N, C-alpha and C positions, 0 to 999 in steps of 0.2 A: 675679745678680738681687738687687735690693733688695727688702726685705720690710717691710711695715707690719703690726704686730701690735696687735690690739685686745682688751681685756678690760675689761668694765665691769659693775658690779652695777646692778640696777634693781628696781623694784617692780611691773612689769607682770604682769597675769594671763595665763594661757595664751592666751585669745582675743585679747588685745592683742598678744601675741608673734606670733600668726598674722597679725594685721593689719600689724605691722611688717615681717614677712617678705614679705608681699604688696607693700607699698610699695617695699621694697628690690628685689624682683624686677622690678617695673615700671621702676624707675629704671635698673637694670643693663641691661634690655632696650632702653631708650631710648639707652643708650650703645653699643648694638650687641653686647652680650654674650649668649652662650648660657648659660642658667641652668637648673639642675636642682635640684629640691627633694625631699628625703627627710626626712620628719618635721619636725624643727626646724632642719635644716641645708640651706643653699643652697651649691651649688658653682657656680662661674661661670668663664667664659673669654671674654675680649674681645681686641681688638687692643692688645697691649702690657701686658696684665695678666691675672691669673687668681687665684683664691682660693677661700676657704671661709668662711662665716659661720654661726654658730649663735646663735639667739635663743630661749632657753628661760626659763621662770620663774626669776627671780633673777639671771640672768647672760646677757650677750651677749659673744661672743668670736669671733675670727676672725683670718685672715691674708690679706694681699693681696700677691702677688708682682708687682713692676713690671718690665717689660722695659726694654731699653736706652733706648728713646725716652722712656719715662715717668720714668726716674730723675731727671732734672733738676727735675722737678716734685714730688718726693716730699714736701717740706715743705708745699707748697700743697695737695696731695691729702690729706695727713694732717690738715691744718687743716679742710678741707672735710668730711672723714669725721667728725671730732669735732663739727663744727657740726651736721651731720645727726643724729648720735647724741644730742646735747644736746636738739635739738628733739623727737625721738621718745621718748627714754628718760629725759630729765631730765638736768640737769648732773651731771658726774662729781664724786663727793664725795671720792675718794681721790687 
């Protein structure tokens, strides 16, 4: 499996982190994923991908494992993930 790893600092307050997790949950469910939330961590599984994302004050981090069919699209998926993170958390500074 190919894995996309994410780690990004941000300035969101706890309530904004909760909003971001809610938005991510809705997006993943639109993709057909099953999503479970425990505190600030989402675990999810969909057709061809699974992973875990944590958004807590100060940091967002996660990993997404891509199945065989999704591997050829890794670069595009990683770019789309970063675009969404930029929109929600602000541009990456490091």
